[in-house]
C-alpha positions as CSV (number, residue, x, y, z in Angstrom):
1,M,-20.3,-189.2,134.6
2,N,-23.3,-187.9,135.7
3,E,-23.2,-184.1,134.4
4,L,-22.5,-185.7,131.0
5,K,-26.1,-187.8,131.2
6,A,-27.7,-184.8,132.1
7,L,-26.2,-182.7,129.0
8,E,-27.1,-185.4,126.8
9,S,-30.6,-185.2,128.1
10,L,-30.8,-181.6,127.5
11,G,-29.4,-182.1,123.9
12,F,-25.8,-181.7,123.8
13,S,-22.9,-184.4,122.9
14,L,-19.2,-184.2,122.3
15,P,-17.8,-184.4,119.1
16,S,-16.4,-187.6,117.6
17,P,-12.9,-187.9,116.9
18,L,-13.0,-187.4,112.9
19,Y,-14.8,-184.3,114.1
20,I,-12.2,-182.9,116.1
21,L,-9.1,-184.6,113.7
22,G,-11.5,-182.8,110.5
23,A,-11.9,-179.5,113.1
24,L,-8.0,-179.5,113.4
25,V,-6.4,-180.0,110.3
26,F,-9.1,-177.3,108.5
27,G,-8.6,-175.7,110.8
28,I,-4.8,-175.4,110.0
29,A,-5.2,-175.3,106.5
30,G,-7.5,-172.2,107.1
31,I,-4.4,-170.4,109.2
32,A,-2.1,-171.2,106.6
33,A,-4.6,-170.0,103.5
34,Y,-5.1,-167.0,105.5
35,R,-1.4,-166.3,105.5
36,Y,-0.8,-166.5,102.5
37,G,-3.6,-164.5,101.0
38,K,-2.5,-161.8,103.3
39,K,1.5,-162.0,102.3
40,A,0.4,-162.2,99.0
41,S,-2.0,-159.4,99.4
42,L,-4.7,-161.6,97.7
43,P,-8.0,-161.1,99.3
44,V,-9.7,-164.7,98.2
45,P,-7.5,-166.7,99.4
46,K,-7.5,-164.7,103.1
47,W,-11.6,-165.0,103.2
48,I,-11.4,-168.9,102.7
49,G,-9.0,-168.7,104.9
50,V,-10.9,-167.2,107.3
51,A,-14.5,-169.6,106.6
52,L,-11.7,-172.7,107.0
53,M,-11.4,-171.4,110.7
54,L,-14.6,-170.6,111.6
55,Y,-17.2,-172.7,110.2
56,P,-16.6,-175.5,111.8
57,Y,-18.5,-173.9,114.7
58,A,-21.8,-173.8,113.0
59,I,-21.8,-177.0,112.0
60,S,-22.0,-180.3,113.8
61,S,-22.3,-183.2,112.1
62,T,-19.0,-184.6,110.7
63,W,-19.9,-185.6,106.8
64,L,-21.0,-181.8,106.6
65,L,-17.9,-180.6,108.1
66,Y,-15.5,-183.2,105.8
67,A,-17.6,-182.3,102.6
68,V,-17.6,-177.8,103.7
69,G,-13.6,-178.4,104.3
70,A,-13.0,-180.5,100.9
71,A,-15.4,-177.8,98.6
72,L,-13.3,-174.7,100.7
73,C,-10.3,-176.4,100.4
74,L,-11.3,-176.9,96.2
75,G,-12.2,-173.0,96.2
76,L,-8.7,-172.8,97.3
77,Y,-6.7,-174.4,94.7
78,I,-9.1,-172.9,91.9
79,Y,-8.3,-169.8,93.5
80,R,-4.5,-170.0,93.8
81,Q,-2.1,-167.8,92.4
82,P,-0.2,-169.3,89.2
């Protein structure tokens, strides 16, 4: 527990459970989008899938995680193959 307080004093903190859940859900959606784009030879879903898998590493706030994830999923929905 002492190490946790030392890390918090340096500016590091553990993510909330909602952040971890969002990162997990959007990561799974990214894997599915990447596999779909690769199988169908569609570059836009493939790269949106890569973005869905990687963006949680660059974002630290929970509300921004869900906002960017929802926007990427909306983009995936718009660029789907009919």
